[in-house]
N, C-alpha and C positions, 0 to 999 in steps of 0.2 A: 743848318741845323744836322743835326745825327742822321737824321732821316735822307735827306742829301748826300752824303757823307756817306756813310754805307750805300747809298745805292751807286755811286761813283769808283767806292770800291772794289765792288761784286763785281762790274763791268771790266773793273784791271782785274778780275781775278784774284785775288789777297783772299786768303782763306777766312772762314764766316769767323773762324776762334781770334786768329787774329783783328780781324773785324771790332768787335765784342771786347776785348782785352782795352784796345787804344779807346772805346766809344766808353768804356767802362771809367775812362782814366781823367775822360774831361770832368773838371771842377763843375759839383753845381751850383755854388755861387756866382761862377765868373761866366756861363752859359744864360742863368738867369738874367744875369745883367746886360747880356748880348741881348737879349730880345728887348729887355727894359729899353736900352740904347736904341736899335731899332724902331720900337714904339713910337718913340719920343722922336726920331728924326724921320717916320714917314707922317706921324701923326702933322707934323707941317708943312708936307706937301702934297696930303689931302685936302680937297677944296670941299667935303661937304659941309656944312653946318649943321645935319643932324649928327645926332652922338652914336646912333645907329646904323647909320651908314660909313660911319667914321671906323666903327668896332669892327662891322665886316669888311671893309678894304684892306686896314690894317691885318686883322685877321688872315685874311684869303693870302697876303702879300708875304707875313710871315709860313705862311703853309707850303708856299710857292720857294722859300728857301731852308724845304725841309725840317722844319721843326713840328715839334709834335704837336695835334690838337691839344690834348691836354693840357699840356702846359702853356700852350696862348691862352686856354682860357683862362687856367690860375693869375697867369700876369696879367693880361685884361682888366679880369676880375679887381686884382688888388689896386689896378691903374684910376683911381678917384676921378681923375677927368673923361675914364671912357665908358663911366657908368649907366650904365639904363638899364630900365626895365624892360628889353628885349633882349639880354644876354644869355637867357635861356634856350631862344630860339638860333641866335650864334651858334653857337655851342654844340646843339644841334646838328644845325648847318654843317659847320665844323669838321664835326664829327660823320657825317655822311660823305661829305669829300674826302675826307682821310680813307677813311673806309673803303671808297670805289677807288681808289689810287692804290690799293694792295695789291 
């Protein structure tokens, strides 16, 4: 995800304006398709039968890959196989985790 890419480029001392330009050049639809692909792949790996556990684990996986929490939430919310009444709580959890990593 963009967050992880940004962090790795900062470590390599790439100027922030070049990083921003490069990340802004990423096609939004392709980026979203990448997240959707990773969700489908991870959904097969997650053993939990409870929708809220699956959603949480997939969300945490995507966060660990550097995707933005807001985008993760939007994509998970749009994925009907992962809908549940717990999503607002998951969104809040993802927000807290991403904020603590800043």
